[in-house]
Residue frames relative to the residue before (quaternion, step in Angstrom):
aa qw qx qy qz dx dy dz
X 1.0000 0.0000 0.0000 0.0000 0.00 0.00 0.00
X 0.6302 0.5372 -0.3229 0.4582 3.53 1.08 -0.82
X 0.6278 0.5399 -0.3307 0.4527 3.58 1.07 -0.75
X 0.6227 0.5365 -0.3354 0.4603 3.59 1.06 -0.77
X 0.6540 0.5043 -0.3122 0.4696 3.58 0.95 -0.87
X 0.6454 0.5124 -0.3163 0.4699 3.57 1.00 -0.84
X 0.6343 0.5301 -0.3229 0.4609 3.58 1.01 -0.84
X 0.6817 0.4771 -0.2887 0.4735 3.58 0.87 -0.94
X 0.6267 0.5310 -0.3309 0.4646 3.57 1.07 -0.73
X 0.6630 0.4951 -0.2996 0.4750 3.58 0.97 -0.86
X 0.6447 0.5112 -0.3168 0.4719 3.58 0.99 -0.84
X 0.6308 0.5328 -0.3250 0.4611 3.56 1.03 -0.77
X 0.6526 0.5085 -0.3113 0.4676 3.58 0.98 -0.84
X 0.6496 0.5099 -0.3141 0.4684 3.58 0.96 -0.87
X 0.6638 0.5013 -0.3047 0.4639 3.59 0.92 -0.90
X 0.6467 0.5156 -0.3176 0.4637 3.58 0.98 -0.83
X 0.6567 0.5000 -0.3076 0.4733 3.58 0.96 -0.84
X 0.6471 0.5184 -0.3185 0.4595 3.57 0.99 -0.84
X 0.6466 0.5141 -0.3213 0.4631 3.59 0.98 -0.80
X 0.6441 0.5152 -0.3193 0.4666 3.57 1.01 -0.80
X 0.6475 0.5087 -0.3100 0.4752 3.56 1.00 -0.83
X 0.6549 0.5113 -0.3058 0.4649 3.56 0.95 -0.88
X 0.6481 0.5082 -0.3203 0.4680 3.59 0.95 -0.83
X 0.6541 0.5087 -0.3109 0.4655 3.58 0.98 -0.81
X 0.6551 0.5052 -0.3100 0.4686 3.57 0.97 -0.84
X 0.6350 0.5285 -0.3253 0.4600 3.57 1.01 -0.81
X 0.6606 0.5022 -0.3015 0.4695 3.56 0.94 -0.89
X 0.6632 0.5026 -0.3031 0.4643 3.58 0.95 -0.86
X 0.6532 0.5092 -0.3082 0.4681 3.58 0.97 -0.84
X 0.6405 0.5224 -0.3177 0.4646 3.57 0.99 -0.82
X 0.6638 0.4986 -0.2989 0.4706 3.57 0.95 -0.86
X 0.6471 0.5136 -0.3192 0.4644 3.58 0.99 -0.81
X 0.6483 0.5092 -0.3192 0.4674 3.59 0.97 -0.83
X 0.6390 0.5221 -0.3214 0.4646 3.58 1.00 -0.83
X 0.6633 0.5063 -0.3034 0.4600 3.58 0.93 -0.88
X 0.6524 0.5057 -0.3209 0.4644 3.60 0.96 -0.81
X 0.6430 0.5140 -0.3261 0.4648 3.58 1.01 -0.78
X 0.6340 0.5178 -0.3302 0.4700 3.59 1.00 -0.78
X 0.6436 0.5170 -0.3180 0.4663 3.58 0.98 -0.84
X 0.6603 0.5141 -0.3078 0.4528 3.58 0.95 -0.90
X 0.6791 0.4771 -0.2871 0.4782 3.56 0.88 -0.95
X 0.6535 0.5166 -0.3103 0.4580 3.57 0.99 -0.80
X 0.6583 0.5137 -0.3077 0.4561 3.58 1.06 -0.72
X 0.5524 0.6200 -0.3977 0.3902 3.59 1.17 -0.46
X 0.1342 -0.8525 0.4962 0.0952 3.57 1.21 -0.58
X 0.3253 0.7212 -0.5311 0.3033 3.56 0.73 1.11
X 0.3538 -0.7408 0.5300 0.2126 3.55 -0.78 1.02
X 0.6455 -0.5177 0.3911 0.4030 3.55 -1.26 0.37
X 0.6291 0.5378 -0.3380 0.4480 3.60 1.01 -0.77
X 0.6529 0.5015 -0.3158 0.4717 3.59 0.98 -0.84
X 0.6364 0.5276 -0.3220 0.4615 3.56 0.98 -0.84
X 0.6728 0.4952 -0.2957 0.4633 3.58 0.88 -0.94
X 0.6334 0.5290 -0.3318 0.4570 3.59 1.03 -0.76
X 0.6700 0.4823 -0.2979 0.4793 3.59 0.90 -0.89
X 0.6244 0.5369 -0.3343 0.4584 3.58 1.03 -0.76
X 0.6533 0.5113 -0.3108 0.4639 3.59 0.96 -0.86
X 0.6426 0.5101 -0.3207 0.4733 3.59 0.99 -0.82
X 0.6566 0.5101 -0.3120 0.4596 3.59 0.93 -0.86
X 0.6545 0.5034 -0.3159 0.4675 3.59 0.97 -0.81
X 0.6416 0.5105 -0.3236 0.4723 3.59 1.01 -0.79
X 0.6437 0.5150 -0.3211 0.4661 3.58 0.99 -0.81
X 0.6400 0.5202 -0.3261 0.4621 3.58 0.98 -0.81
X 0.6528 0.5054 -0.3135 0.4691 3.59 0.95 -0.85
X 0.6444 0.5175 -0.3208 0.4626 3.59 1.00 -0.82
X 0.6389 0.5192 -0.3256 0.4650 3.58 0.97 -0.81
X 0.6562 0.5033 -0.3164 0.4647 3.60 0.90 -0.85
X 0.6428 0.5128 -0.3198 0.4708 3.58 1.00 -0.81
X 0.6661 0.4956 -0.3032 0.4677 3.59 0.94 -0.86
X 0.6086 0.5402 -0.3523 0.4623 3.60 1.04 -0.68
X 0.6562 0.5047 -0.3085 0.4685 3.57 0.96 -0.86
X 0.6535 0.5099 -0.3144 0.4628 3.59 0.97 -0.84
X 0.6483 0.5067 -0.3208 0.4692 3.60 0.95 -0.83
X 0.6430 0.5152 -0.3258 0.4636 3.59 0.95 -0.82
X 0.6525 0.5049 -0.3147 0.4694 3.59 0.98 -0.82
X 0.6598 0.5004 -0.3091 0.4676 3.60 0.96 -0.83
X 0.6311 0.5181 -0.3347 0.4704 3.59 1.01 -0.74
X 0.6524 0.5068 -0.3149 0.4672 3.57 0.96 -0.84
X 0.6491 0.5121 -0.3119 0.4680 3.57 0.98 -0.85
X 0.6583 0.5032 -0.3032 0.4706 3.58 0.95 -0.87
X 0.6483 0.5137 -0.3169 0.4641 3.57 0.98 -0.82
X 0.6499 0.5142 -0.3190 0.4598 3.58 1.00 -0.80
X 0.6827 0.4884 -0.2893 0.4601 3.60 0.99 -0.83
X 0.7469 0.3887 -0.2236 0.4910 3.58 1.04 -0.71
X 0.6075 -0.6020 0.3391 0.3919 3.57 1.21 0.28
X 0.6699 -0.5337 0.3000 0.4200 3.59 1.15 0.46
X 0.4334 0.7119 -0.4618 0.3033 3.62 1.20 0.21
X 0.6837 0.4619 -0.2795 0.4911 3.63 1.09 -0.65
X 0.2278 -0.7723 0.5757 0.1421 3.60 -1.05 0.72
């Protein structure tokens, strides 16, 4: 019986050590990934003005797409009304 307790105690120690190692590896991997992402973003060398300009262009494009969708929907409705509802 004493041997069983010793076995379980040893297994518990091994499991605890493995969990500590795994936690350390996870933390190290997370830090390495964060550092690589910072390096990648830093290497892009994009100024705030350039970012804002691209953002403005993207927003204008999105608004234009929404406007065109509305126009296409209106034209489809008009065409459907003229052709008796056959067009969807």
